[in-house]
PyMOL Python script that loads the backbone (N, CA, C, O; Angstrom):
from pymol import cmd

cmd.read_pdbstr("""\
ATOM      1  N   MET A   1      -5.172 124.994  45.231  1.00  0.00           N
ATOM      2  CA  MET A   1      -3.942 125.660  45.597  1.00  0.00           C
ATOM      3  C   MET A   1      -3.932 127.059  44.995  1.00  0.00           C
ATOM      4  O   MET A   1      -4.387 127.254  43.868  1.00  0.00           O
ATOM      5  N   ALA A   2      -3.412 128.041  45.745  1.00  0.00           N
ATOM      6  CA  ALA A   2      -3.382 129.422  45.265  1.00  0.00           C
ATOM      7  C   ALA A   2      -2.311 129.582  44.201  1.00  0.00           C
ATOM      8  O   ALA A   2      -1.152 129.213  44.393  1.00  0.00           O
ATOM      9  N   VAL A   3      -2.731 130.144  43.073  1.00  0.00           N
ATOM     10  CA  VAL A   3      -1.830 130.380  41.954  1.00  0.00           C
ATOM     11  C   VAL A   3      -1.960 131.845  41.554  1.00  0.00           C
ATOM     12  O   VAL A   3      -3.077 132.354  41.461  1.00  0.00           O
ATOM     13  N   PRO A   4      -0.828 132.547  41.311  1.00  0.00           N
ATOM     14  CA  PRO A   4      -0.940 133.941  40.929  1.00  0.00           C
ATOM     15  C   PRO A   4      -1.659 134.113  39.591  1.00  0.00           C
ATOM     16  O   PRO A   4      -1.411 133.365  38.645  1.00  0.00           O
ATOM     17  N   LYS A   5      -2.545 135.098  39.521  1.00  0.00           N
ATOM     18  CA  LYS A   5      -3.301 135.352  38.297  1.00  0.00           C
ATOM     19  C   LYS A   5      -2.446 136.084  37.272  1.00  0.00           C
ATOM     20  O   LYS A   5      -2.561 135.840  36.071  1.00  0.00           O
ATOM     21  N   LYS A   6      -1.583 136.988  37.753  1.00  0.00           N
ATOM     22  CA  LYS A   6      -0.712 137.767  36.870  1.00  0.00           C
ATOM     23  C   LYS A   6       0.747 137.525  37.247  1.00  0.00           C
ATOM     24  O   LYS A   6       1.055 137.148  38.377  1.00  0.00           O
ATOM     25  N   ARG A   7       1.622 137.742  36.301  1.00  0.00           N
ATOM     26  CA  ARG A   7       3.049 137.596  36.541  1.00  0.00           C
ATOM     27  C   ARG A   7       3.539 138.752  37.417  1.00  0.00           C
ATOM     28  O   ARG A   7       3.148 139.902  37.214  1.00  0.00           O
ATOM     29  N   THR A   8       4.394 138.438  38.389  1.00  0.00           N
ATOM     30  CA  THR A   8       4.964 139.467  39.253  1.00  0.00           C
ATOM     31  C   THR A   8       6.064 140.194  38.495  1.00  0.00           C
ATOM     32  O   THR A   8       6.948 139.567  37.912  1.00  0.00           O
ATOM     33  N   SER A   9       6.003 141.517  38.506  1.00  0.00           N
ATOM     34  CA  SER A   9       6.983 142.312  37.769  1.00  0.00           C
ATOM     35  C   SER A   9       8.349 142.245  38.444  1.00  0.00           C
ATOM     36  O   SER A   9       8.455 141.877  39.614  1.00  0.00           O
ATOM     37  N   LYS A  10       9.392 142.604  37.698  1.00  0.00           N
ATOM     38  CA  LYS A  10      10.742 142.603  38.251  1.00  0.00           C
ATOM     39  C   LYS A  10      10.853 143.587  39.404  1.00  0.00           C
ATOM     40  O   LYS A  10      11.560 143.332  40.378  1.00  0.00           O
ATOM     41  N   SER A  11      10.164 144.699  39.296  1.00  0.00           N
ATOM     42  CA  SER A  11      10.195 145.718  40.346  1.00  0.00           C
ATOM     43  C   SER A  11       9.590 145.179  41.646  1.00  0.00           C
ATOM     44  O   SER A  11      10.200 145.312  42.707  1.00  0.00           O
ATOM     45  N   LYS A  12       8.414 144.579  41.579  1.00  0.00           N
ATOM     46  CA  LYS A  12       7.771 144.031  42.768  1.00  0.00           C
ATOM     47  C   LYS A  12       8.585 142.888  43.361  1.00  0.00           C
ATOM     48  O   LYS A  12       8.720 142.785  44.581  1.00  0.00           O
ATOM     49  N   ARG A  13       9.126 142.036  42.506  1.00  0.00           N
ATOM     50  CA  ARG A  13       9.949 140.924  42.977  1.00  0.00           C
ATOM     51  C   ARG A  13      11.177 141.445  43.705  1.00  0.00           C
ATOM     52  O   ARG A  13      11.516 140.940  44.775  1.00  0.00           O
ATOM     53  N   ASP A  14      11.850 142.444  43.147  1.00  0.00           N
ATOM     54  CA  ASP A  14      13.063 142.974  43.763  1.00  0.00           C
ATOM     55  C   ASP A  14      12.766 143.774  45.029  1.00  0.00           C
ATOM     56  O   ASP A  14      13.578 143.789  45.953  1.00  0.00           O
ATOM     57  N   MET A  15      11.604 144.443  45.079  1.00  0.00           N
ATOM     58  CA  MET A  15      11.219 145.140  46.304  1.00  0.00           C
ATOM     59  C   MET A  15      11.003 144.148  47.447  1.00  0.00           C
ATOM     60  O   MET A  15      11.314 144.445  48.600  1.00  0.00           O
ATOM     61  N   ARG A  16      10.479 142.992  47.127  1.00  0.00           N
ATOM     62  CA  ARG A  16      10.272 141.963  48.144  1.00  0.00           C
ATOM     63  C   ARG A  16      11.603 141.422  48.644  1.00  0.00           C
ATOM     64  O   ARG A  16      11.715 141.042  49.810  1.00  0.00           O
ATOM     65  N   ARG A  17      12.595 141.382  47.797  1.00  0.00           N
ATOM     66  CA  ARG A  17      13.898 140.793  48.142  1.00  0.00           C
ATOM     67  C   ARG A  17      14.884 141.784  48.747  1.00  0.00           C
ATOM     68  O   ARG A  17      16.039 141.422  48.971  1.00  0.00           O
ATOM     69  N   THR A  18      14.476 143.018  49.020  1.00  0.00           N
ATOM     70  CA  THR A  18      15.434 144.014  49.512  1.00  0.00           C
ATOM     71  C   THR A  18      16.040 143.640  50.855  1.00  0.00           C
ATOM     72  O   THR A  18      17.170 144.034  51.141  1.00  0.00           O
ATOM     73  N   HIS A  19      15.327 142.897  51.685  1.00  0.00           N
ATOM     74  CA  HIS A  19      15.825 142.554  53.016  1.00  0.00           C
ATOM     75  C   HIS A  19      16.494 141.183  53.055  1.00  0.00           C
ATOM     76  O   HIS A  19      16.838 140.707  54.137  1.00  0.00           O
ATOM     77  N   ASP A  20      16.684 140.545  51.920  1.00  0.00           N
ATOM     78  CA  ASP A  20      17.275 139.208  51.873  1.00  0.00           C
ATOM     79  C   ASP A  20      18.790 139.224  51.751  1.00  0.00           C
ATOM     80  O   ASP A  20      19.398 138.192  51.466  1.00  0.00           O
ATOM     81  N   ASN A  21      19.414 140.390  51.964  1.00  0.00           N
ATOM     82  CA  ASN A  21      20.859 140.473  51.799  1.00  0.00           C
ATOM     83  C   ASN A  21      21.569 140.105  53.104  1.00  0.00           C
ATOM     84  O   ASN A  21      20.946 140.056  54.164  1.00  0.00           O
ATOM     85  N   VAL A  22      22.858 139.852  53.018  1.00  0.00           N
ATOM     86  CA  VAL A  22      23.677 139.495  54.174  1.00  0.00           C
ATOM     87  C   VAL A  22      24.401 140.749  54.631  1.00  0.00           C
ATOM     88  O   VAL A  22      25.049 141.422  53.829  1.00  0.00           O
ATOM     89  N   LYS A  23      24.295 141.065  55.918  1.00  0.00           N
ATOM     90  CA  LYS A  23      24.935 142.264  56.453  1.00  0.00           C
ATOM     91  C   LYS A  23      26.264 141.889  57.098  1.00  0.00           C
ATOM     92  O   LYS A  23      26.387 140.837  57.725  1.00  0.00           O
ATOM     93  N   MET A  24      27.251 142.758  56.938  1.00  0.00           N
ATOM     94  CA  MET A  24      28.555 142.542  57.547  1.00  0.00           C
ATOM     95  C   MET A  24      28.469 142.812  59.048  1.00  0.00           C
ATOM     96  O   MET A  24      27.754 143.723  59.465  1.00  0.00           O
ATOM     97  N   PRO A  25      29.193 142.030  59.875  1.00  0.00           N
ATOM     98  CA  PRO A  25      29.174 142.293  61.315  1.00  0.00           C
ATOM     99  C   PRO A  25      29.870 143.616  61.638  1.00  0.00           C
ATOM    100  O   PRO A  25      30.799 144.027  60.943  1.00  0.00           O
ATOM    101  N   ASN A  26      29.409 144.272  62.695  1.00  0.00           N
ATOM    102  CA  ASN A  26      29.970 145.549  63.110  1.00  0.00           C
ATOM    103  C   ASN A  26      31.225 145.288  63.933  1.00  0.00           C
ATOM    104  O   ASN A  26      31.138 144.964  65.117  1.00  0.00           O
ATOM    105  N   VAL A  27      32.389 145.429  63.309  1.00  0.00           N
ATOM    106  CA  VAL A  27      33.667 145.108  63.945  1.00  0.00           C
ATOM    107  C   VAL A  27      34.384 146.408  64.300  1.00  0.00           C
ATOM    108  O   VAL A  27      34.482 147.312  63.470  1.00  0.00           O
ATOM    109  N   SER A  28      34.886 146.501  65.534  1.00  0.00           N
ATOM    110  CA  SER A  28      35.676 147.653  65.962  1.00  0.00           C
ATOM    111  C   SER A  28      36.983 147.146  66.574  1.00  0.00           C
ATOM    112  O   SER A  28      37.225 145.939  66.615  1.00  0.00           O
ATOM    113  N   ARG A  29      37.812 148.055  67.043  1.00  0.00           N
ATOM    114  CA  ARG A  29      39.104 147.699  67.627  1.00  0.00           C
ATOM    115  C   ARG A  29      39.023 147.737  69.152  1.00  0.00           C
ATOM    116  O   ARG A  29      38.377 148.613  69.727  1.00  0.00           O
ATOM    117  N   CYS A  30      39.682 146.783  69.795  1.00  0.00           N
ATOM    118  CA  CYS A  30      39.761 146.741  71.252  1.00  0.00           C
ATOM    119  C   CYS A  30      40.682 147.875  71.719  1.00  0.00           C
ATOM    120  O   CYS A  30      41.777 148.023  71.176  1.00  0.00           O
ATOM    121  N   PRO A  31      40.273 148.676  72.707  1.00  0.00           N
ATOM    122  CA  PRO A  31      41.140 149.771  73.156  1.00  0.00           C
ATOM    123  C   PRO A  31      42.403 149.297  73.873  1.00  0.00           C
ATOM    124  O   PRO A  31      43.386 150.037  73.916  1.00  0.00           O
ATOM    125  N   GLN A  32      42.409 148.074  74.442  1.00  0.00           N
ATOM    126  CA  GLN A  32      43.589 147.576  75.152  1.00  0.00           C
ATOM    127  C   GLN A  32      44.617 146.959  74.197  1.00  0.00           C
ATOM    128  O   GLN A  32      45.783 147.352  74.192  1.00  0.00           O
ATOM    129  N   CYS A  33      44.170 145.985  73.388  1.00  0.00           N
ATOM    130  CA  CYS A  33      45.120 145.228  72.561  1.00  0.00           C
ATOM    131  C   CYS A  33      45.017 145.555  71.077  1.00  0.00           C
ATOM    132  O   CYS A  33      45.819 145.063  70.283  1.00  0.00           O
ATOM    133  N   HIS A  34      44.047 146.376  70.687  1.00  0.00           N
ATOM    134  CA  HIS A  34      43.853 146.821  69.301  1.00  0.00           C
ATOM    135  C   HIS A  34      43.573 145.676  68.328  1.00  0.00           C
ATOM    136  O   HIS A  34      43.882 145.777  67.140  1.00  0.00           O
ATOM    137  N   GLU A  35      42.994 144.600  68.828  1.00  0.00           N
ATOM    138  CA  GLU A  35      42.570 143.496  67.968  1.00  0.00           C
ATOM    139  C   GLU A  35      41.119 143.740  67.534  1.00  0.00           C
ATOM    140  O   GLU A  35      40.377 144.414  68.248  1.00  0.00           O
ATOM    141  N   PRO A  36      40.700 143.204  66.376  1.00  0.00           N
ATOM    142  CA  PRO A  36      39.298 143.355  65.975  1.00  0.00           C
ATOM    143  C   PRO A  36      38.371 142.581  66.905  1.00  0.00           C
ATOM    144  O   PRO A  36      38.646 141.434  67.257  1.00  0.00           O
ATOM    145  N   VAL A  37      37.270 143.219  67.298  1.00  0.00           N
ATOM    146  CA  VAL A  37      36.317 142.605  68.222  1.00  0.00           C
ATOM    147  C   VAL A  37      34.916 143.056  67.825  1.00  0.00           C
ATOM    148  O   VAL A  37      34.729 144.182  67.365  1.00  0.00           O
ATOM    149  N   LEU A  38      33.925 142.168  68.006  1.00  0.00           N
ATOM    150  CA  LEU A  38      32.541 142.521  67.730  1.00  0.00           C
ATOM    151  C   LEU A  38      32.043 143.510  68.783  1.00  0.00           C
ATOM    152  O   LEU A  38      32.455 143.446  69.941  1.00  0.00           O
ATOM    153  N   SER A  39      31.164 144.418  68.384  1.00  0.00           N
ATOM    154  CA  SER A  39      30.603 145.386  69.317  1.00  0.00           C
ATOM    155  C   SER A  39      29.788 144.666  70.390  1.00  0.00           C
ATOM    156  O   SER A  39      29.114 143.676  70.104  1.00  0.00           O
ATOM    157  N   HIS A  40      29.853 145.164  71.622  1.00  0.00           N
ATOM    158  CA  HIS A  40      29.127 144.625  72.772  1.00  0.00           C
ATOM    159  C   HIS A  40      29.528 143.186  73.096  1.00  0.00           C
ATOM    160  O   HIS A  40      28.713 142.416  73.603  1.00  0.00           O
ATOM    161  N   HIS A  41      30.779 142.820  72.806  1.00  0.00           N
ATOM    162  CA  HIS A  41      31.296 141.488  73.126  1.00  0.00           C
ATOM    163  C   HIS A  41      32.630 141.632  73.857  1.00  0.00           C
ATOM    164  O   HIS A  41      33.330 142.631  73.693  1.00  0.00           O
ATOM    165  N   VAL A  42      32.976 140.633  74.658  1.00  0.00           N
ATOM    166  CA  VAL A  42      34.272 140.593  75.326  1.00  0.00           C
ATOM    167  C   VAL A  42      35.343 140.320  74.283  1.00  0.00           C
ATOM    168  O   VAL A  42      35.140 139.514  73.374  1.00  0.00           O
ATOM    169  N   CYS A  43      36.482 140.989  74.413  1.00  0.00           N
ATOM    170  CA  CYS A  43      37.590 140.791  73.470  1.00  0.00           C
ATOM    171  C   CYS A  43      38.129 139.372  73.628  1.00  0.00           C
ATOM    172  O   CYS A  43      38.509 138.984  74.732  1.00  0.00           O
ATOM    173  N   PRO A  44      38.171 138.587  72.545  1.00  0.00           N
ATOM    174  CA  PRO A  44      38.648 137.205  72.678  1.00  0.00           C
ATOM    175  C   PRO A  44      40.150 137.099  72.928  1.00  0.00           C
ATOM    176  O   PRO A  44      40.607 136.070  73.426  1.00  0.00           O
ATOM    177  N   SER A  45      40.933 138.128  72.599  1.00  0.00           N
ATOM    178  CA  SER A  45      42.375 138.007  72.768  1.00  0.00           C
ATOM    179  C   SER A  45      42.854 138.461  74.143  1.00  0.00           C
ATOM    180  O   SER A  45      43.748 137.835  74.712  1.00  0.00           O
ATOM    181  N   CYS A  46      42.277 139.545  74.698  1.00  0.00           N
ATOM    182  CA  CYS A  46      42.765 140.013  76.008  1.00  0.00           C
ATOM    183  C   CYS A  46      41.743 139.831  77.122  1.00  0.00           C
ATOM    184  O   CYS A  46      42.117 139.916  78.292  1.00  0.00           O
ATOM    185  N   GLY A  47      40.467 139.584  76.816  1.00  0.00           N
ATOM    186  CA  GLY A  47      39.457 139.316  77.832  1.00  0.00           C
ATOM    187  C   GLY A  47      38.904 140.549  78.509  1.00  0.00           C
ATOM    188  O   GLY A  47      38.375 140.447  79.615  1.00  0.00           O
ATOM    189  N   SER A  48      39.006 141.712  77.887  1.00  0.00           N
ATOM    190  CA  SER A  48      38.487 142.932  78.499  1.00  0.00           C
ATOM    191  C   SER A  48      37.194 143.359  77.826  1.00  0.00           C
ATOM    192  O   SER A  48      36.938 143.044  76.664  1.00  0.00           O
ATOM    193  N   TYR A  49      36.375 144.094  78.599  1.00  0.00           N
ATOM    194  CA  TYR A  49      35.129 144.640  78.086  1.00  0.00           C
ATOM    195  C   TYR A  49      34.915 145.996  78.728  1.00  0.00           C
ATOM    196  O   TYR A  49      34.862 146.098  79.954  1.00  0.00           O
ATOM    197  N   ARG A  50      34.792 147.024  77.933  1.00  0.00           N
ATOM    198  CA  ARG A  50      34.592 148.401  78.373  1.00  0.00           C
ATOM    199  C   ARG A  50      35.668 148.843  79.365  1.00  0.00           C
ATOM    200  O   ARG A  50      35.367 149.485  80.371  1.00  0.00           O
ATOM    201  N   GLY A  51      36.920 148.495  79.075  1.00  0.00           N
ATOM    202  CA  GLY A  51      38.046 148.934  79.898  1.00  0.00           C
ATOM    203  C   GLY A  51      38.300 148.122  81.146  1.00  0.00           C
ATOM    204  O   GLY A  51      39.197 148.461  81.919  1.00  0.00           O
ATOM    205  N   ARG A  52      37.537 147.050  81.377  1.00  0.00           N
ATOM    206  CA  ARG A  52      37.719 146.215  82.566  1.00  0.00           C
ATOM    207  C   ARG A  52      38.088 144.804  82.158  1.00  0.00           C
ATOM    208  O   ARG A  52      37.628 144.318  81.125  1.00  0.00           O
ATOM    209  N   LYS A  53      38.916 144.135  82.958  1.00  0.00           N
ATOM    210  CA  LYS A  53      39.234 142.723  82.744  1.00  0.00           C
ATOM    211  C   LYS A  53      38.043 141.899  83.192  1.00  0.00           C
ATOM    212  O   LYS A  53      37.665 141.937  84.363  1.00  0.00           O
ATOM    213  N   VAL A  54      37.451 141.158  82.273  1.00  0.00           N
ATOM    214  CA  VAL A  54      36.271 140.356  82.590  1.00  0.00           C
ATOM    215  C   VAL A  54      36.644 138.898  82.757  1.00  0.00           C
ATOM    216  O   VAL A  54      36.185 138.238  83.689  1.00  0.00           O
ATOM    217  N   ILE A  55      37.482 138.389  81.851  1.00  0.00           N
ATOM    218  CA  ILE A  55      37.923 137.001  81.946  1.00  0.00           C
ATOM    219  C   ILE A  55      39.444 136.966  81.921  1.00  0.00           C
ATOM    220  O   ILE A  55      40.085 137.812  81.296  1.00  0.00           O
ATOM    221  N   GLN A  56      40.010 135.987  82.600  1.00  0.00           N
ATOM    222  CA  GLN A  56      41.463 135.817  82.619  1.00  0.00           C
ATOM    223  C   GLN A  56      41.886 134.984  81.416  1.00  0.00           C
ATOM    224  O   GLN A  56      41.363 133.892  81.197  1.00  0.00           O
ATOM    225  N   LYS A  57      42.824 135.494  80.645  1.00  0.00           N
ATOM    226  CA  LYS A  57      43.346 134.772  79.489  1.00  0.00           C
ATOM    227  C   LYS A  57      44.751 134.272  79.823  1.00  0.00           C
ATOM    228  O   LYS A  57      45.560 134.995  80.404  1.00  0.00           O
ATOM    229  N   GLU A  58      45.026 133.021  79.445  1.00  0.00           N
ATOM    230  CA  GLU A  58      46.356 132.451  79.675  1.00  0.00           C
ATOM    231  C   GLU A  58      47.309 132.940  78.601  1.00  0.00           C
ATOM    232  O   GLU A  58      46.970 132.955  77.418  1.00  0.00           O
ATOM    233  N   GLU A  59      48.493 133.336  79.014  1.00  0.00           N
ATOM    234  CA  GLU A  59      49.541 133.741  78.069  1.00  0.00           C
ATOM    235  C   GLU A  59      50.288 132.503  77.620  1.00  0.00           C
ATOM    236  O   GLU A  59      50.798 131.754  78.454  1.00  0.00           O
ATOM    237  N   ALA A  60      50.362 132.277  76.335  1.00  0.00           N
ATOM    238  CA  ALA A  60      51.018 131.054  75.807  1.00  0.00           C
ATOM    239  C   ALA A  60      52.483 131.292  75.581  1.00  0.00           C
ATOM    240  O   ALA A  60      53.195 130.388  75.144  1.00  0.00           O
TER     241      ALA A  60
END
""", "prot")
cmd.dss("prot")
cmd.show_as("cartoon", "prot")
cmd.util.cbc("prot")
cmd.orient("prot")
């Protein structure tokens, strides 16, 4: 089995882990209803995408 010959330094270990972080989703506001919505997704509250009605939402 492969075993490291030398101890990995803190610098090398941390450089390897730079991409292991969690990124926040890119959230913007819907131009119609001003609710938070993910970029490039249909608005879950009003059903519009890029200024057009894509899905019909029932009013409760």
